[in-house]
C-alpha positions in Angstrom: 0.0 0.0 0.0 2.4 2.6 -1.2 1.4 6.2 -2.1 3.9 8.3 -4.1 3.7 12.1 -3.9 5.5 13.9 -6.6 5.9 17.7 -6.4 5.4 19.6 -9.6 6.1 23.2 -10.7 3.6 25.2 -12.8 5.1 26.1 -16.2 4.0 28.5 -18.9 0.4 28.3 -20.2 -0.6 26.6 -16.9 0.6 23.2 -18.2 1.8 20.7 -15.6 5.0 19.0 -16.7 6.7 16.6 -14.2 10.4 17.7 -14.0 13.1 15.2 -14.5 14.1 14.5 -11.9 11.0 15.6 -9.9 11.3 18.6 -7.6 10.7 16.2 -4.7 9.2 12.8 -4.3 7.9 11.2 -1.1 6.5 7.8 -0.3 3.7 7.5 2.2 1.9 4.6 3.8 -1.9 4.6 3.8 -2.9 5.3 7.4 0.6 6.4 8.3 2.0 9.9 9.0 1.5 13.0 6.8 4.1 13.9 4.2 6.8 16.5 4.7 5.8 20.1 3.9 5.7 20.9 0.1 8.6 23.0 -1.1 8.3 26.7 -1.9 8.2 26.2 -5.7 5.5 23.5 -5.6 2.2 24.4 -7.3 0.9 20.9 -7.9 1.4 17.4 -6.6 0.7 14.1 -8.3 -0.6 11.3 -6.1 -0.1 7.8 -7.4 -1.2 4.8 -5.3 -1.2 1.1 -5.8 -4.3 0.9 -3.6 -7.5 3.0 -3.6 -7.3 5.7 -0.9 -8.4 9.1 0.2 -6.1 12.1 0.7 -6.4 15.2 2.7 -4.3 18.3 2.3 -3.5 21.1 4.8 -1.1 22.6 7.3 -1.6 19.6 9.6 -3.8 17.0 7.9 -5.0 14.1 10.0 -7.3 12.3 7.6 -10.5 13.4 9.4 -11.2 16.5 7.3 -12.2 16.9 3.7 -10.7 14.1 1.6 -10.4 13.3 -2.1 -10.6 9.8 -3.5 -7.6 8.5 -5.5 -8.3 5.2 -7.4 -5.7 2.6 -7.5 -3.1 2.9 -10.3 -4.7 6.1 -11.5 -2.4 9.2 -10.8 -4.3 12.3 -9.9 -2.9 15.9 -9.7 -3.9 18.5 -7.2 -3.2 22.2 -6.9 -1.6 22.8 -3.5 -0.2 25.5 -1.3 3.6 25.5 -0.6 4.2 24.5 3.0 1.1 22.3 3.3 1.2 18.5 3.6 -0.8 15.5 2.5 -2.0 12.4 4.4 -3.4 9.2 2.8 -6.1 7.2 4.6 -8.1 4.1 3.6 -10.8 4.6 1.0 
Protein backbone atom coordinates (compact mmCIF):
# COMPACT_ATOMS: atom_id res chain seq x y z
CA UNK A 1 0.00 0.00 0.00
CA UNK A 2 2.40 2.63 -1.22
CA UNK A 3 1.41 6.18 -2.07
CA UNK A 4 3.87 8.25 -4.12
CA UNK A 5 3.66 12.05 -3.87
CA UNK A 6 5.51 13.92 -6.63
CA UNK A 7 5.87 17.71 -6.37
CA UNK A 8 5.43 19.62 -9.65
CA UNK A 9 6.07 23.19 -10.69
CA UNK A 10 3.64 25.16 -12.82
CA UNK A 11 5.08 26.12 -16.19
CA UNK A 12 4.04 28.53 -18.94
CA UNK A 13 0.43 28.33 -20.17
CA UNK A 14 -0.57 26.55 -16.93
CA UNK A 15 0.64 23.19 -18.23
CA UNK A 16 1.84 20.67 -15.65
CA UNK A 17 5.04 18.98 -16.67
CA UNK A 18 6.74 16.63 -14.23
CA UNK A 19 10.37 17.75 -13.99
CA UNK A 20 13.11 15.20 -14.50
CA UNK A 21 14.13 14.49 -11.86
CA UNK A 22 11.03 15.57 -9.88
CA UNK A 23 11.30 18.59 -7.58
CA UNK A 24 10.68 16.21 -4.71
CA UNK A 25 9.19 12.76 -4.34
CA UNK A 26 7.90 11.20 -1.13
CA UNK A 27 6.53 7.78 -0.32
CA UNK A 28 3.66 7.48 2.18
CA UNK A 29 1.87 4.58 3.81
CA UNK A 30 -1.92 4.59 3.84
CA UNK A 31 -2.94 5.31 7.42
CA UNK A 32 0.58 6.44 8.29
CA UNK A 33 2.05 9.87 8.97
CA UNK A 34 1.54 12.96 6.81
CA UNK A 35 4.10 13.93 4.19
CA UNK A 36 6.82 16.49 4.71
CA UNK A 37 5.78 20.06 3.86
CA UNK A 38 5.69 20.88 0.15
CA UNK A 39 8.57 23.01 -1.14
CA UNK A 40 8.29 26.71 -1.89
CA UNK A 41 8.20 26.22 -5.67
CA UNK A 42 5.53 23.52 -5.62
CA UNK A 43 2.21 24.38 -7.26
CA UNK A 44 0.90 20.88 -7.89
CA UNK A 45 1.41 17.37 -6.57
CA UNK A 46 0.70 14.13 -8.34
CA UNK A 47 -0.62 11.33 -6.15
CA UNK A 48 -0.12 7.77 -7.40
CA UNK A 49 -1.22 4.84 -5.27
CA UNK A 50 -1.21 1.07 -5.79
CA UNK A 51 -4.32 0.88 -3.57
CA UNK A 52 -7.46 3.02 -3.64
CA UNK A 53 -7.26 5.65 -0.90
CA UNK A 54 -8.43 9.09 0.18
CA UNK A 55 -6.08 12.05 0.66
CA UNK A 56 -6.37 15.20 2.74
CA UNK A 57 -4.27 18.35 2.30
CA UNK A 58 -3.54 21.11 4.80
CA UNK A 59 -1.09 22.59 7.28
CA UNK A 60 -1.59 19.61 9.62
CA UNK A 61 -3.84 17.02 7.90
CA UNK A 62 -5.03 14.12 10.05
CA UNK A 63 -7.32 12.28 7.62
CA UNK A 64 -10.50 13.38 9.40
CA UNK A 65 -11.21 16.49 7.30
CA UNK A 66 -12.25 16.92 3.67
CA UNK A 67 -10.68 14.13 1.63
CA UNK A 68 -10.38 13.33 -2.07
CA UNK A 69 -10.65 9.84 -3.54
CA UNK A 70 -7.65 8.48 -5.46
CA UNK A 71 -8.33 5.24 -7.37
CA UNK A 72 -5.65 2.55 -7.46
CA UNK A 73 -3.13 2.89 -10.29
CA UNK A 74 -4.68 6.15 -11.55
CA UNK A 75 -2.43 9.15 -10.84
CA UNK A 76 -4.28 12.35 -9.89
CA UNK A 77 -2.93 15.89 -9.75
CA UNK A 78 -3.93 18.47 -7.15
CA UNK A 79 -3.23 22.20 -6.90
CA UNK A 80 -1.56 22.76 -3.51
CA UNK A 81 -0.17 25.48 -1.28
CA UNK A 82 3.59 25.47 -0.59
CA UNK A 83 4.24 24.49 3.03
CA UNK A 84 1.13 22.31 3.26
CA UNK A 85 1.21 18.50 3.63
CA UNK A 86 -0.83 15.49 2.53
CA UNK A 87 -1.97 12.37 4.36
CA UNK A 88 -3.42 9.19 2.82
CA UNK A 89 -6.13 7.18 4.57
CA UNK A 90 -8.12 4.07 3.64
CA UNK A 91 -10.84 4.61 1.03
